[in-house]
C-alpha positions in Angstrom: -159.2 -12.3 -71.1 -162.0 -9.7 -70.4 -163.0 -8.8 -67.1 -166.3 -10.0 -67.4 -164.8 -13.4 -68.7 -162.9 -13.0 -65.5 -165.7 -12.5 -63.1 -167.3 -15.7 -65.0 -164.7 -17.9 -64.3 -164.6 -16.8 -60.7 -168.2 -17.2 -60.1 -168.2 -20.8 -61.7 -165.3 -21.9 -59.4 -166.9 -20.8 -56.7 -170.0 -22.7 -57.2 -168.1 -26.0 -58.4 -166.4 -25.9 -55.0 -169.8 -25.4 -53.2 -168.3 -21.7 -52.1 -170.8 -19.2 -51.0 -171.5 -17.0 -53.8 -172.2 -13.2 -53.8 -175.9 -11.6 -54.7 -173.9 -10.0 -57.6 -171.7 -13.1 -58.8 -175.5 -14.9 -58.8 -177.2 -11.5 -61.0 -174.1 -12.1 -62.8 -174.2 -15.9 -63.9 -177.9 -15.9 -64.5 -178.2 -12.6 -66.0 -174.9 -11.6 -67.9 -174.8 -8.3 -68.5 -176.8 -6.6 -65.2 -175.9 -5.6 -62.1 -177.4 -6.0 -59.0 -177.0 -2.9 -57.3 -178.3 -1.3 -60.0 -181.5 -3.4 -60.5 -182.4 -3.1 -56.9 -182.0 1.1 -57.7 -184.3 0.9 -60.5 -186.8 -1.4 -58.6 -186.9 1.3 -55.8 -187.4 4.0 -58.3 -190.2 2.3 -59.7 -192.0 1.6 -56.7 -191.8 4.8 -55.2 -193.6 6.1 -58.6 -196.4 3.4 -57.6 -195.0 0.6 -59.6 -195.8 -2.9 -58.1 -193.0 -4.8 -57.8 -191.9 -8.3 -57.5 -188.9 -9.9 -55.8 -187.7 -13.4 -55.3 -185.4 -15.6 -53.6 -183.7 -18.1 -55.6 -182.7 -21.4 -53.3 -180.1 -24.0 -54.1 -177.2 -21.7 -55.5 -175.0 -21.7 -52.9 -176.8 -19.2 -50.7 -175.9 -19.2 -46.8 -178.6 -18.3 -43.6 -177.3 -15.1 -43.9 -177.6 -14.2 -47.2 -181.6 -15.5 -47.2 -182.0 -13.3 -43.9 -180.3 -10.2 -46.0 -182.5 -11.0 -49.1 -185.6 -11.1 -46.9 -184.6 -7.6 -45.4 -184.0 -6.3 -48.8 -188.0 -7.7 -50.1 -188.9 -5.9 -46.7 -187.3 -2.6 -47.5 -188.5 -2.5 -50.8 -191.7 -3.6 -49.7 -192.2 -5.9 -52.5 -195.9 -6.0 -54.0 -195.1 -10.0 -54.8 -192.5 -12.7 -53.3 -191.4 -15.6 -55.1 -189.1 -18.5 -53.6 -187.7 -20.7 -56.4 -185.6 -23.6 -56.2 -182.8 -24.1 -58.3 -182.3 -27.3 -60.4 -179.5 -27.5 -62.6 -180.4 -29.2 -65.8 -178.2 -32.4 -66.7 -177.9 -31.1 -70.7 
């Protein structure tokens, strides 16, 4: 089993058990092949060059109150121009 497959299996197992998923776990599951820290770095560089950036909070994926607070702090640090809050509704299909 490859590194990405192991990471996927680990994140899915945590989610099924109702465990807390890290931001990198969530990014890996929802945006395969993308790295949370790299995305954040790119957004910060873009914003520093005058581009408008958007940030979002996805609720209902195993986040804790501390994780939500951390996400809001990151949005503040990035000085995000637009912020969305979305809920996760898994498909039955």
